[in-house]
N, C-alpha and C positions, 0 to 999 in steps of 0.2 A: 504494499499500498504506499502511495506517495505520502511523504512527510510535507506538512503545510508550514509555509513561512509567515509571519504576521505582518512583515514590513510591505509597503507598496512602493512600486518602481514608478518613476515618471514614464519611462518608455522601457519595454522590453523588445530586442531585435532577435529574430528568429532566422538562423543561418549566418555562419561565420566565414563564409567566401569573401570576395572583393566586395561585393556590394553590400553586405551586412556589415562586414569590418568597417568599412568607408562609412557607412550611416552611423555606426555606434561612434565612430570617432568624432563626426561632425556633433551628434548630439551631446556627447561629453564635453566637448569644446564650447558648446553653447549653454553649458551648465546643469543640462538634464541629468538626474540620477538614472543611469543606462545599465541594463544586464544584456549581455551577448549571449545567447544560446546557441550550441553546435551539438548536433544528434551524434556526432563522431569524435573521436579523441584526436585532438590537434597534435601535429600536422596529419592530414590524410590525404589520399588520392581518389575520393570517391565522387567528387563533384566537378564542377566546371572551371575552378578557379586554380588548379593544381597545375604543375610544371614550371618551367623555370623562365620561358619566354612567351610575349604577346607581341603583337604588332600595334604601333600608333601611327594612325594615318589620317588623313583628311579626304582621301579619294573615295567618293562617293558619287552615285548618280545624282541628278537633279533632284528627285523626289525625296532623297535622304540627305539633302544637302544641309538640313539643320542640325545634323550630328557634328558638322564642322565647328560650329560655335561651343559645343559641348566638349569636343577635343581640346579646344584652346584652353577653355575653364579648367579641364581636367589637367592639363599639362601643367598649369600654373600651380594647382594643389600638389600634384606629384613632387614638382620643385620645391616647394615649401616642405614637404617632408623630408625629402632629401637633405636640404638645409640644416633642418632640425637635428636630424639624427647623424649627420655627416657621412651618407652613404650616397651610393650611385644607383639609381633605378633605371634612368632613362639613357639608353645608348644611341645617340643619333645615327640614324642609318637609312641612306636613300631607299625608296621603293620603287621597283621596276616592273609596270604592268606591261604586256603585250597581248596582241590578238591579231588575227588577219585584218586587213586593212578594211574589209567590208563590215567589220562587226560594229555596229553602231554604239555599243557599250562603251568602247575604249575613246572613242571622241566625246562621248557625253561626260565620260570621268574628267577628261582634261578639261572642258569647258566649265565643270563644276569647280574644279581646282582654281581655274582663273577667275571664276565668281566670287570664291572665298578669298582670295588674294593669297594662295599658297603657291610658293615658287614650283615651278616645273618645267620640264623641257619635253617637246613632241620630238620624236625620234622616227626615221624611215628606217628601212631593212639596213642599209649599208652602214648607219650611224650605231645601229643596235650591234652589229657585229665588230664594228671597230672598237667601241667602247667597251663590250663585253664579250671578249674572245673566250671565255670559259662556257659561254652559252653558245647554244646553236638556234638560228633563226632562218627558217626556209623564205624564200622569196615570197613578197606581198604581205610580210609583217610588219607592223607599226608598234610604236611602244610610247610609253609616257613614264618620265622618272619625275617621282614626286620627292625633290630635294630634302625637305625639312621632316620627313617620317623618323620613326625610331623604333627600337626594340625596348620594352620594358621588362624587368627582371620580375616576372609575376609572383612566383612563391615569396620572394623576397619583399615586395611590395604589400603583400597581405600582412606578413609577419610585422612590418612596419607600421601600418595601420593599427593593427592590434596593440603593438607597444604603446603607441601613443594614445591610443584609448585607455589603456590602463593607467599610463601617467596622469591622465586627466581625470581619474577616479573612477573611471569604468571598470565593470566585472565581467570577466569570461567564465563561463561554464560549459565545459565541453563533456560530451558522453552523456548528453540531456536530450533524448529523444521526445519530441512533442506527441502526447498521447490525446490531449483534448484541449480544447480553447473554448471558454464559455464567454460569450460577447456580454458588454454590458457597459455602465458608466464607469466600474472597475472591470477589468478583463481578468478572467481567471485562466492560467496557463498551466496545465498539467503534463508533466513529463513523467518518464518511467520511474524516477525517483523522488520527486518533489512537486509541490505545488507553489506557484508565484501569483503575485497580483501585480496589476498594472494599470496605469490611466491611459496609457497609448501602446499599440502593439505595431511593429513593423515587421512584415512577413517577406524575407529574401530567402527563399527555400529552393531555388534553382529546380532540378528536375523532379523534386517531391512536392512542387507548388500544387499541379492540378488535384492531388488526392487532398492535400490538406485545405485548399481553397474550396474544394466540393463539399468538404464537411462543415464549411461556413455559408453553404448555399450558393456557391459562385462557381459557375460552370463557365470557365474560359476556354477560348480555343488555344490550347497549348499542346506542345507535341514534344516530348522529350526524346532526344536523338543520342543514339552512340557514335562517336567519331573516333576512327582509327587513326591515331597519330604515328606516322611511320618516319623513321630516321635511316637516310641512305649514305653508305660510307663512301668516301672518295677511293678512287682506284688506286692513286698514288696518295700516301699522306704527306701531302705539300701545304696543307691549311689554305689553298686558293679560295675555297668556299667558306671562309671565316669571316667574323666581324672584324678581326684584326687586318685582314687583307682587303677590306672595304667591299666584300662580296654584299650585293643589295639584299633587302627584302624582295621576294619576287611574287609574281601572280600573273597566271596565264588566265585571260579573262574568257578565252574560248572554252578552256575546260573547267573553270572554276577551281583551280588549285593553286594554292600559296606556298610558299617556301620562307623558311628564315635560316639566316647563316648559321654555321657551326658554332654551338655555344655549349648546349647541356653535354652533349657526347663530342669528344675530340674528333675530328675530321669525318663529322656526320652532319648531313642537312637535314632539318625537319621540314617533311612535305606532308600535306594533308588536303583532302578534298574540302572546300567550302560548301556544305550542303545547305538546302532550304527544306522548305515545309514538305514540298513535292519529291525532293531527291534523298532525303536522309533516311537512314535506318532508325525506324521506331525502337524505343528501348524503354522496358520497366527498370527504373534505377535501382530497384531491389535486385534485379537479375541481370544488371548490366554485362555481365561477362558470360552468360548462359547462352549456350546455341548461336556462337558468332561466328562459326568457321565459314559457312556460305558468304555472309557479307564481308569478312574480313579478305578473302579470297577474291572478291569482286573488286574491293577497294585496291588491294596489292596489285592486280592486273592493270586497273585503270592508272594508277601512280606510276606502275613501272613502264608503261607505254610512254607516259610523258617524260619521264626520266630519259628514256632512249632518245626520244625526239629533241630535247632541249637542253640537257645536262650531260654531256659525253663523257665527263670527268668523274661522274658517280657511277658505281656499281647498279645495276638495275632490279635488285631485290633489296627490301630493306633489311638492315642489320637488326633493328630494335623496332618493336611495335608496341606502344601505350595506348591507352583509352581515356576518353574524355566524354563529357556530356555537353550539349546544346539543348536548350529550351526555346523552341520557336514558337513565333506566332506566324499566322498567314501572311501578313503583311512585312514581317521582319521589323516591325517597330516594336518598341519597349512598351511595357506595362507599368506606368509610374502613376498610381491613383490612390484614393480612399475607396474602401469598400463602399459599394452603392448604398447599402442600409447602416452598416456600423462605421461612423465617420472618424472614430478613434482607432481603426484598424486602416494601416497603410499597406500597400501591396507594391513590390518591386519584383518584376518577374518578365519573362520573355525576351531574354536579350539576344535570343537568335544568332550566337555565334560571333557577333561584334561587340560585345559589352565591356570586355576587359579593361581596356585603355580609357573607358569612360567611366570607370567604376569610383575615381574620385569625386567627379563631378556628380554622377547619380546619387551617391551618398548625401551630399550637401542637398540635393533636391529633395530626397525621401526624408531628411532630417527637417526640412522647411514643412513638408506637408504634415509630418508628425506633431509639429510644434505650432501650426496655425500661422507659420510665417510666409510672406509671398515667396513664392518661388523666383529664383533669380534668371529662370530661363522659361520660355514659352512652354506650358506643359500641353497644348492642344493635341500633339501627335501621339502622346502616350495614353490619352484617357480611355478608361473601360468603355466608354459611352460609343466609341468607333464601332464595338460589335454590338450587333443588332439579333434579339434583345439580350442583354446582360440578365442572367438568371441569379436574382437573389431571392429565394424562396423560402427563408427562415423567418 
C-alpha cells in the first residue's frame, strides 16, 4: 500500500526526460516548490531522451518555421546552463542537407532558413563534391548547408538540468511509477510506493502519455514509435567522419535519413531514419524490445543502401544498434496545453522526433502554463483544440 505524505507541492512534474527536467528547472527557478517524479531509476535508456547526441537546427519547411524562434530561445537557455555549470553542451557543427534537384522540400527548407535569417549556402552537385569529398553525390543532386547548426550532448544536458533543479531546491524521486491521478483543486498522485498531493501537475510522460492521459479522460492522437539507432564504422579508422574533422551533421531529404558525426563511439557515425506518423514502427513502450526482428532488418537494409550510395568510407552494416522512442502526432506538432477540463493539469507530449533541441524552451513554456504566466511564445500551433473533438469524458 502506498504511503501518504502530508505536504502539498506547488507543482509535481511527471517524467524526468529533457522536457520534464527542463520544466522542473524553470519552475524551481521561479520559486515553485517542485517535485520531479520518474518511473525508472536514473539514469536509464527506456525513454526518448537517452543517448549522447541530438541535432540543433533551424532547417524546417515553411509550415513548421515557428520552431526556429523556439530553437533560438532554447539555445540561449542551453548557453546559460553551460555558463553556470562551466561545461560544454553545444558543439557548433554545420548541417548538410541534400536531395535530387526536383525535390521541392530541399528548396523549401532553404527558403525557410532565409526567412528566419539563418546563415546557409545552396550548393550544386559540383560544389557538394568539392567541399565534401568523403560523401558521394550522383548527378542532379543539390544541397543546403545550414552554417550555424550544432550537436548537443543529450545525456549531459539532461543531467545538467536536473543538477540545477536540485540546486534551486527541487526534489527528484526516481523509481516512482504513476499508478493513479485524482484531479481536483488539490491533485492526488499515487505511485507504487507513495501518495503525493499537489496544486498543479505537469505531465511529460513521453511514450507512456497515451495510457496515462486516457485514464484522465483525454484520448489524443499519439503514436509511440520505436527507432532503431544505428552506428556505422569507418572502413579505415581515420576519424574523417568525426566532429573533430569538421564532418557535418547530414540529412538525405529524399530518404528522410539523418546522420551525426562520430562522438558516441570512436570512428562510428550515428545514422537513423526520421520517421513520421505514417512510416514509423508502432511500439508499446512496455514491450519496446519485443518482436523487433522484422522492423530492425527492414531499417538496416534501408540504411545500408543509403550508406552504400552516399558514404563510401563507412562499412555498409551497422556495428552497433540501439533503441529510442518517438511519440508522434499526426501533424508532427507538439502538444503543449492544459487539460481541457482540469486546468491545473498541464500536458507536454507529441514531440515527434524533433523535440530534444527545443527542450530548454519547452520547459519554460510548460512552467509558464503551470503557473498561469503569459507564455513567451505563441502557443497556437500546440493547442489540443486542433484535434476535433478532444475527448475529455471524466
